[in-house]
C-alpha positions as CSV (number, residue, x, y, z in Angstrom):
1,M,0.0,0.0,0.0
2,N,2.9,2.4,0.6
3,K,3.9,2.1,-3.1
4,F,0.9,4.3,-4.0
5,F,2.3,7.2,-2.0
6,I,5.7,7.3,-3.7
7,E,5.8,9.8,-6.6
8,G,7.2,8.8,-10.0
9,N,6.5,5.1,-10.0
10,E,4.1,2.9,-12.0
11,Y,1.5,2.8,-9.2
12,S,-1.1,5.6,-9.4
13,M,-2.8,7.0,-6.4
14,M,-5.5,8.5,-8.7
15,R,-6.1,5.1,-10.2
16,L,-6.5,3.6,-6.7
17,L,-8.8,6.3,-5.5
18,S,-10.9,6.1,-8.7
19,F,-11.2,2.4,-8.3
20,L,-12.2,2.6,-4.7
21,T,-14.8,5.3,-5.4
22,V,-16.4,3.4,-8.2
23,L,-16.3,0.2,-6.2
24,S,-18.2,2.1,-3.4
25,A,-20.8,3.2,-5.9
26,I,-21.3,-0.4,-7.0
27,I,-21.7,-1.5,-3.4
28,V,-24.3,1.2,-2.7
29,S,-26.1,0.2,-5.9
30,G,-26.4,-3.3,-4.5
31,F,-28.0,-1.8,-1.4
32,I,-30.4,0.2,-3.6
33,I,-31.5,-3.0,-5.3
34,V,-32.1,-4.8,-1.9
35,F,-34.1,-1.8,-0.6
36,I,-36.2,-1.8,-3.7
37,F,-37.1,-5.5,-3.2
38,L,-37.8,-4.9,0.5
39,K,-40.1,-2.0,-0.5
40,A,-38.2,0.5,1.7
41,N,-39.1,4.2,1.9
42,L,-38.6,5.9,-1.4
43,E,-36.9,8.8,0.3
44,Y,-34.0,6.6,1.4
45,I,-33.7,5.0,-2.1
46,S,-33.6,8.4,-3.8
47,E,-30.9,9.6,-1.4
48,L,-28.8,6.5,-2.2
49,I,-29.3,7.1,-5.9
50,L,-27.9,10.6,-5.5
51,L,-25.0,9.2,-3.5
52,T,-24.2,6.7,-6.2
53,G,-24.3,9.3,-8.9
54,T,-22.0,11.5,-6.9
55,L,-19.5,8.7,-6.3
56,L,-19.5,7.7,-9.9
57,G,-19.1,11.4,-11.0
58,F,-16.1,11.9,-8.7
59,G,-14.6,8.5,-9.5
60,F,-14.6,8.9,-13.2
61,G,-14.3,12.7,-13.3
62,G,-11.1,12.8,-11.3
63,K,-9.4,10.3,-13.6
64,V,-10.6,12.1,-16.7
65,L,-9.3,15.4,-15.5
66,Q,-6.0,13.9,-14.6
67,K,-5.7,12.3,-18.0
68,F,-6.7,15.6,-19.7
69,R,-3.9,17.4,-17.7
70,E,-1.3,14.8,-18.6
71,V,-2.1,15.0,-22.3
72,K,-2.1,18.8,-22.2
73,N,1.2,18.9,-20.4
74,N,2.8,16.4,-22.8
75,N,1.8,18.5,-25.8
76,K,3.8,21.5,-24.7
């Protein structure tokens, strides 16, 4: 795990954080499906859907922004 904190190696902290964030969103999606089958309160389900969207947005968005900056810096 310490390898992700060393700068300039093949391990990417951003890749790890993106993976963990998207994995969290997938787990929350599983809870949403279970709550739908259990006929839970729709308020809870809608809040979990917002949480999942936010996690996916940050998970993919952070990696996309990093890749965009890398390409932009390499073209200079």
